[in-house]
C-alpha positions, 0 to 999 in steps of 0.5 A: 676553769669556769664555774659552768665547766666545773658544774658540767663536769660534776653533773656528768660524774654524778650521773655516772653513779646511777641510771637516772637521778632527779634534778633536785638531787643533783643540784643538792649534791653540787650546792651542799658542799659549796659554802660559796654557792650563791645566786650566780652559782645557781644560774651557772648550774642551771645553764650547765644542765641546759647546755649538757641537754642541748649538746646531747650529753644528758637527757631529761626524763619526766616521771612521777611529777619529777624531772630526772637526768640521764647520761647519754652515750655522748655524755659517757664519752665526754666523761671518759675524756674528762678522766684522761685530762689534767689533775683529775686523771686517775691513771699513773703515768709510771710504767708498770712493765706491761704493754696495752695493745688495743685493736680497733675495727669499727665499721664505717656506719659507726664512724662517729664512735670510731673517731671518738675512740681514736681521740680518747686513745690519743689523749691516753698516749696510745700510739697508732702502730698500724691502721687499727692497732694502738699501743701504750705502756700506761694502765688505761685498759680498765677505762677502755674495757668500760668504754667497750662495754658501754658502746657494745663493741664486742669484737670491734675493740680488743684489749691485750695486756702483755709484758712482751713485745718485739724490739722493733715495735718497742723502738717504733713506740719509743721513737714516736712518743718517748724520745728520752724514755726510761722504758 
């Protein structure tokens, strides 16, 4: 992973901790634990902040002669996507006997959010069993509960956790995802 991507991911994670954080505090949090931080690292860090601002993931706010950075909705979505990827994924992929069902009904005027959520559902190994109904055996309900809260999706996103689904639905899921599953 390039240093700019690493810095971008670290910046997003730091900004998730508070509503707004001074730029110098973010730089300090990233550079202090890194004994190999040098001039090229300073450039990559500055460039990462600029790229995140330009992409709309974070915004800069001026106040009290200080510059603060704040995570945007787009940044929260990107952070949620990072949580689903690779070694940084925090959710077990061992089945705990519960099914997660998400019903997604977001209107056309919020199409970008709907597409982002579909992308996240796919990344989290949810399977679309009907146009707006997604199912998975993996414990991502907390992540989607936070997304629901962050995006203000009261009844547009419903999360159901259950230990029972009918056999045909289970077969459909297994045939579409886990050809040789132990579920």
